[in-house]
N, C-alpha and C positions, 0 to 999 in steps of 0.2 A: 367288309370292304374298312369300314372307318377304324375297330385294332386294328387292324394291317397295317393302316396309316400312321395310326398312333405309335406300334410299335417303332417303324421305321426312322417317324420321327426322333422319337425318344433313344436312336441306337441299339436300340434291343437286340437287332439280326445284325450279323456279319456281312462284310461284304458280298460273300458268296449268294447270302440269304437275300440281299436287297435287287439281286441281277436277276436270281432267279422270279423271283417277287415285278420285277417290272416286265421280264417277259413272258409272264401267262395273260390269258386273255381272260377276260371276264369275272365279276366279283367271285362266283362259288370256285373257281381253278385258281384265282388269285389266296381267296382264304386259306383254300386246303393247301396248296402250296407252303404258304409260308406258319400255318399251323405245322404243320410234318417237318418243316425246316428247324421249325424249333427243338424238335428230339432228333437233332442230326443222328446221333448214334444209331439210331434205327436203320440209316442207311449204310449200305456197304460202300465203303473208296477204296481209291485205284491209283496209282501212281500212272502218271502216262511219261513218257520222255522221248524229247524229238532226236532223234539221234544225231545230227550232225552239231547241233547244236549244244547240247548236253544240258538243256536245260528241262527240267519236270514241273510238273502241276500235278495236284490232286482233282479226283473227279469222283464226284459221288454218283453213284450208279443211276439216277435218276435223271441227269443230266445229259446234254450229248457233248460230245467230246470238245465241238468246236465252244458250247457254252461255257464248259469249265474250263478251257483256254483263254476266253476272255475276263471269266468272273477272276483270274488270277492274271491279267493284265499280259496276256501273250496275244496279240491276235494272227489268226493265223489268215490263210486268203480265202475271203469265203463272197457271197452275193445272195444268193434263194434264201438257202435257209431253210429247203423244206426237199433236198435231194434232186434237183432236175437241172441245173445250172455247169454243175462238173466243178465250180469255181472252186472249192477246198479240196478236192481228190488228189488224195497221198496216199504212199507206201503203208501198209502195216508190216512191222520186221517183223515184230513177236507178240502174241497176246490174242486174246479171244474179245471180239465185240458181238451187239445184237443191234440189228435198226427198225426204228421205228416205225420206218414204213415197208410194205411186203418185199418191195421190188426197186430199190432203188435207182437211180442211174447209169447204172454200170454193166454191162455185159456181162455175161456168163464166163467166159477167159481174162476180162477186167479183175473179173473177184476171184477165179483162180489163180491172177499172177498176184495178188497181196495190194490191191489197189479198193482206197475206201472210201467213204464221203462223210468226214466226222460230223458236219454239219446233221446228219440224221442217225449217230451210231451211239450208241450206248458201250460201255467197257462193262466186261464180264470179269474182266482178271487184268492185271498191272501189265500195260500196255507200251511198246514201241513203238513211235511213227518216224518214218523221215516225210517233212513239211518242205516245200519250196518257200522259202522268204517268209518265216515267221518273223515278226516284229514284237516287241518286248519295250512294254509301256513303263518310262521312266516314272521312276517312284519320288514323289514329293517329297520335298524337304522338311 
């Protein structure tokens, strides 16, 4: 854990790595996440496009779509981050994804209609999603 904190302090981790490190729980998970993210080329990366805004961000295959959006400075509607509140529910226009949990808070009909929960979904391909009210963070000058 101390090594991870030093890496964060020394700026040896990218913005995405810092967000991932802050979102994990426990010393073992924290260290494992940072260690593997140091070799980021080992992860598959996909592009997520927000249909109505034309914004894009990159998501490594091990982060949820929501986590990757937040790391890229794009805020999607969210609350629970565990697939139960449905605040983040949006429409998958194209692409394939997988869920971190066995049955996210969507009915079979909703899943068949293309509704997804980005808080518990990871990309398997490039994605296009339709999201209500995304917000892009202002860049620091």
